[in-house]
N, C-alpha and C positions, 0 to 999 in steps of 0.2 A: 601749732606746731606742723611739721611735715612729717610723712609719713615713715621716713627713717630716724624722726625723732628731733631733727633740729628745731630750736625756738628760733622765732621770726614778729621781732616785735613791731607792733603798727601794722601788723596783718589784721585780714577779718578771712574767715571761713570763706573758699572759693578764691581766693586771691592767688596768681601764680606767682611762684620765686622764679628769679632768672638764675642764671649761671653766674651773672657780677652780682649778685644781691638785691637786685633791683624788685621790684613787687608791681606786678601787674592788678588793679583794682578787680575785685570779682564782682559779684552780684549783691554782696552782702556788705560792700564796703564804701560806705559815705564819707561826707566833706563833713568833718569837723563843725560844729557851729561856731565854738568859742573861739576866740583869739589867742587864749592861754593855754590850749590843748597841744602838746601834750607836756608841759613844763610842768602846771598847774597840777599839786596831788590831790585837789577835790574830785576830778572826775581820771580814768583809765580806759574807757571802752567808748569815747563819743564817736570812734573810729567804723564805728559796726553798726548795721542797722538794728530796729526791734527785733526781727525775725531772729538774727543770730545772738542778740543779747539775751532775749526770750530762753533760746536753747543753752548758753552758755549757763545761766541760771540752775536750769533744769538738769544740766550735765553734772553742774558742781554738788545736789542733791544725792543725785544718782550715783556720782562716784563716792561719796560718804557712804552711800547705804551698800553696796559693793562690797565696799572694803571691810564690811563688818555680815558680810553674807547675805543680805537683803534686800528685796525688791520691792517697792509699791506702786503705785497707781498715781503719778504724780500730773498735777492739771498744769494747763499752761498758764507762766505768771502774768502776776498783776503788776504792770511797769506804772509807776508814778510819774505822771506828767512831769516835762521840765519845768521850772521856776514856781516848785509846789514844797519846800524844803523850809519847813517852819521852824527849826531850829539848827544852830549850827555852832559850831566852835573854831575860832580864826586865830592869827597871831599877828601882833602890830610890834614892829620895832621902829625906834627913833634913828635914822641917819642925818646927821648932821642938822639942818632944818625940812628934811624932808620923812615922813611916816608910813613905812610900808606897811599894808594891811590886808591879810587875804588868806589863803590856804598856803601850807607850806609847798615847796615842789616835792615830787616823789623821792623817797628815800635820802632827803636832807631837811634840815634848819632853816636853808633859805627862804624868805617869804617871796611868794608871787604877788605882787600889788594888783588887785584885781581893778580891771576898767569896766569890767561887765563878767556877769556870772549867770550861767544858765540852769541852776540846779536852787539859788534860793528863791524866796517869796520876793517879788518887787518890791514889796516893804523891808523887809530886811536889806536887800542890798541898797534902797535909797538912803539908808541911814549911815554908810559907810564914808560918804564925801564929809559930811559934816561931823562924822568922829572925828576925821583925824587932825584939826586945828583943836579938840580938845585933849585928846592925846598927846600932841605937842607941848600942851600945858602941863601934862603930868609926868610925862617920860624925860630921864634924862640921857644924853646923847650916846647912843649905843646900848640901850636900854629897851626890855622888849616885856611884853605882857599877853594874857589871852584875853579873847574878846569871844563871849557866848552870848547869843543872841536866842531870844524864842520869840513866838506871837503867841500871846494870852489874851485872855478875854478883853482885857482893859489897851491894849495895845502891844508893846516892845518891851520886853523884858531885859535888860541888857545888865552883863557881871562881867566886871574887871579882874581878874586875876593875876597877881605876881606883879602887882602894882600899890605902892604905898600913897594915899590922896589925902596926906594930911596938911592943915593951916589952912587960913582964912579964906586965903585965894583958889586954892584947890575945891574947898567944897561951892565957894560960890560958882565955881567955872562948872560943877558939876550940875549944881541948882538949875542954873542958866541956860541949860544946854539940855536939861528934862524938859524944863519947861517951854522952853523952844521949839521941840520936836514933840510934844505931848506925847513921854516916855510912862509906860507903866508903872516901872523901877527902875531903878539904877544901884545895883550892889557894888561893893567892893571888897576884895578879896586880899589882904598883905600877907597870907601865909598863915594866919589862925583864924581861919573860917571868914565867910560871907557875912559882911556886913552892909544893912540897908541904909541909904542916904536918900533917897527921894522913891517915895511911895505915897501918892495921893489916895488912893484905896485900895485896899486889901488886891493883891494880883490875886487872881484863880485862872484855872482851864475847867470846861465842861466838859463830863465824861458821865454819859448817861443821864443826861438832864440835869445833871448836880454838880454846882461851882464846887470846885475843891482847890484849895489854897495850895499856890504850887511855891515848895522850898526855892531860893537860888540856886540857880543851876541843878534844879530837877529834873527825873528823867521824863520826856514826851516823845510817844513816837513820831518817826520825821517827819511822815505827812499825813496831815488828815485823811485822805482817801486811801493809804495804805492801812490807818489805822481802823477805819470802816472796812477793809476786807479782813483784815486778822479778828476785827469782832463778830463779823458774820460767820466766818468759819467757825470760831469758838459756838456762837449758835446752833450751827448745823449741829456740831457733836455733843451740847448740854442737851438740847432737846427740850426735854417736858420735866427734867430735873428739878425735883422741889427744894432738894439741898444739894447746895455747891460746895467745895472747897477752891478758893484761888490762892494758890501758892506762888512766891514770890510775885506779890500782886500790886506792888508800887502804890502809886496814888488811887489807884481802882478802874483802872482802862477798862478792865472786863468785871470787875465786883459788881460797880456801879450800875452798869447795865443790865446784867442779871437779877441784881435784887429788885428790879422791879416787878419780879414774877417767882423769885425764891429766896431762902435763906441762905446767905453766903457767908463761909468764913473765910475771912481776908487775912490772908498772914505774909510778912515781909520783914526783913532784917533791918532796913534803913530807918531810923527810929522818926525822922522828918516826916517820912513818906507815910508812914501809919497813922502817924497822930494827925497829919491831915484829913487821910482818908475817913479816921474814926470820926471826927469833927463834922466832915462834912456830911457823912452819911446821918449823923443823929440829926443833924438841924434838918434835913429833907425826910427823914422817918422811915430809912429805907432801912432792911432788914440785914445789917451786916454786922460782925464780930470781928474786930479787928485784932488781931494778936501778934503783938510785937516779937518774932521769932527768928531766930538764925539758922535756917532747914540746911547749911550745911552740917552743923554743929550737932544740930536735935532736931532730926527730922521727923514728920510724924510719925508714927510707927500702922503699921500695915490692920492693925485692929482698930485704931481713930480713923485711918478712911475709909474702913468698910461699912462707916456708917451714912454715908454719904452718897449722894445719886449720880452723882458727877466730879470729875475734878478737873481744874485748869492748872498746867504749868506753865510758867513765863519764866524760865530762870537765864539771868546771864551768860555772857558767852563762854563762860565754864560748864556750863552744863547743868545737871541737878542729880551726878551720881549716886549720892546717899538716898537721896528723897526716891529715887526711879527705883532703886532695893528696895524698898517699902513698898513702893505701889507695886510692883512686879507680884507680891503677894497679897496684895487687899483684894477683898470680897466685893467690887464695885464691878460697875459694867463698861463706864465712859470715860476715856482722859480727851480731853484737848490739849494738845501741846504745842508750845506758842514757841519756837526758837530763831536766833540771832546768829547760829553757828551749825552747819551741816554738820560739822566733825563731831562734836559733842551731843547733837542731836540723835546721830545715827548712833552711837556710843550708849544714851539711855534707851536709843528705839531697841537695842538688841538685848539689852537687859528684860524689857519688859516683855518681847517675842518669846524669851528664854523661859519668862515665866507664866506663860498662855497667852499673852495678850497678841491680837492682831491687828497690824500696821493697815489701817483700810483704805487711805488715801492721804496728800499731800497738797498745799497750795503753796507755789512760792508767792511772794511778795518782793518786788524790787522798791522799795523806797527810795533807795539811797543811789539814784539813775547814775548809769554811764560808769557805777566802780564795781569792784569784784564781791560787795558784800552784798548779802542773800539774807531773807528772812523768808520763814515758814509757819502755817499751822497743819496740824496733822491731827489725825483720827483714830483714835486705838479704844477697838471693844474687844470684850470678852467672845 
């Protein structure tokens, strides 16, 4: 944005805008490394250097807080390195004999057929080329499907959505592909839920030293290094608390590591995720009580929450409006709030601050490198 409020696409802080609309690159303008930029919607900020990108993430959080009349100490962001994304949702479409496979263009349904990718793990990107011939056997002309990839303990987990793979030929093609590329699992969702077609061994992800069954399409933090930074931040807040409530716990990203030294109540509305966590904790002998609970419709009350030494909160993008209303009144001392949406985080933070809590610090995490998406961990104390 210029000083007079004009938006200049593909410019960086410190660039000079000429009268004819041209841009003279400044010190923070870099050459985008990927040939698909800026067409591909997977990245939107490859043209700025890491310093400007980190500033942008901080400014997004500070701006959201400012709209609520709040301020906080915001640490320098952790930026995940290129080619470290361990999960991704791609699109595929058959046009004649050609299979397009990649991310959509920005604000478009048109697919960018990826010849390279600077955000995906090399193992995931390497699967795209051999995947195209398989999709050619499963898709009719002008038909598309979703392709979800994730790196798990046993290798690569593949989920195809919006496609039917019935008949002997389709089954044999999937099995041969999975065996040839040593896949951990192949699942197909034709609209009625994911059906496993190949899984030689139960698919798991390791969280806090515990192998947890991963439902097809289940949620994982985007990068392993980003997950480690968020976990370290949560540990800093929880400290030596002996009883912890982990709300919106998912598969146990925080619950399982914390359960090594504390009793943990884990609450999650997704049935498959909470059942996987419950089974994994039981096998490992961890002190985890799993509660299948919709925290939007039935949040824990202030009295219930006051029994814990600390609370961990990791809601979806909608935030945790109903739950933070109760947390604001709870008689405990520590809350670790992990968020993927600065706007809803700031709204919930306002509720907590108005209830007598102090927002001590925020650590931004840029797991979705070169995108406008920012995650954070924050510390609240009484």
